[in-house]
C-alpha positions as semicolon CSV with decimal commas, in nm:
position;residue;x (nm);y (nm);z (nm)
1;M;1,720;4,798;-8,172
2;R;1,480;4,988;-7,950
3;R;1,455;4,938;-7,576
4;I;1,096;4,974;-7,454
5;S;1,006;4,988;-7,086
6;L;0,697;4,788;-6,993
7;D;0,653;5,027;-6,701
8;D;0,561;5,301;-6,953
9;P;0,182;5,338;-7,000
10;N;0,238;5,377;-7,375
11;A;0,447;5,060;-7,408
12;A;0,193;4,881;-7,627
13;A;0,189;5,168;-7,875
14;A;0,570;5,183;-7,879
15;I;0,594;4,807;-7,940
16;A;0,340;4,828;-8,222
17;A;0,527;5,122;-8,380
18;A;0,859;4,937;-8,367
19;L;0,712;4,624;-8,523
20;A;0,532;4,824;-8,792
21;A;0,866;4,988;-8,881
22;G;1,023;4,641;-8,917
23;E;1,240;4,680;-8,607
24;S;1,303;4,440;-8,323
25;A;1,265;4,570;-7,969
26;I;1,402;4,467;-7,631
27;L;1,141;4,485;-7,356
28;T;1,253;4,597;-7,011
29;R;1,093;4,615;-6,668
30;A;1,257;4,814;-6,389
31;G;1,567;4,849;-6,608
32;A;1,618;4,473;-6,661
33;D;1,570;4,299;-6,996
34;V;1,268;4,067;-6,990
35;G;1,210;3,982;-7,355
36;R;1,249;4,062;-7,720
37;V;0,992;4,102;-7,998
38;S;1,057;4,087;-8,372
39;P;0,844;4,152;-8,679
40;S;0,659;3,848;-8,809
41;G;0,820;3,876;-9,153
42;R;1,123;3,688;-9,022
43;T;0,998;3,332;-9,006
44;C;1,169;2,997;-8,989
45;P;1,141;2,765;-9,288
46;S;0,895;2,481;-9,264
47;A;1,027;2,132;-9,193
48;A;0,963;2,027;-9,555
49;D;1,162;2,328;-9,683
50;A;1,449;2,253;-9,446
51;I;1,464;1,888;-9,556
52;R;1,457;1,993;-9,922
53;E;1,746;2,234;-9,862
54;M;1,950;1,967;-9,679
55;R;1,900;1,718;-9,963
56;A;2,002;1,977;-10,220
57;F;2,313;2,059;-10,015
58;R;2,400;1,690;-9,989
59;A;2,360;1,648;-10,365
60;R;2,598;1,940;-10,432
61;H;2,858;1,821;-10,178
62;A;2,884;1,449;-10,239
63;F;3,176;1,251;-10,094
64;V;3,259;1,038;-10,394
65;G;3,473;0,736;-10,310
66;L;3,466;0,793;-9,934
67;D;3,297;0,581;-9,676
68;V;3,143;0,722;-9,358
69;R;3,392;0,516;-9,158
70;D;3,680;0,683;-9,346
71;L;3,546;1,025;-9,251
72;I;3,507;0,927;-8,886
73;D;3,858;0,780;-8,868
74;E;4,019;1,076;-9,048
75;G;4,064;1,287;-8,736
76;R;4,159;1,007;-8,496
77;R;4,506;0,945;-8,366
78;R;4,649;0,608;-8,443
């Protein structure tokens, strides 16, 4: 991961070059980290996609014969 100083007059070009190469970069000012930039190709899934994935996971990992209360009580001391 590149470290790019914002004090450098060519910082914008360096940031653009890092992003174009698919790299993330840590931005610094006066030697201290102030931010991080990443290429836009790494995006979060949409809410609809996340819900679809959770439902598919739940379908593959069903608790047959167990009640939610049983699961909650499983780790409790008696």
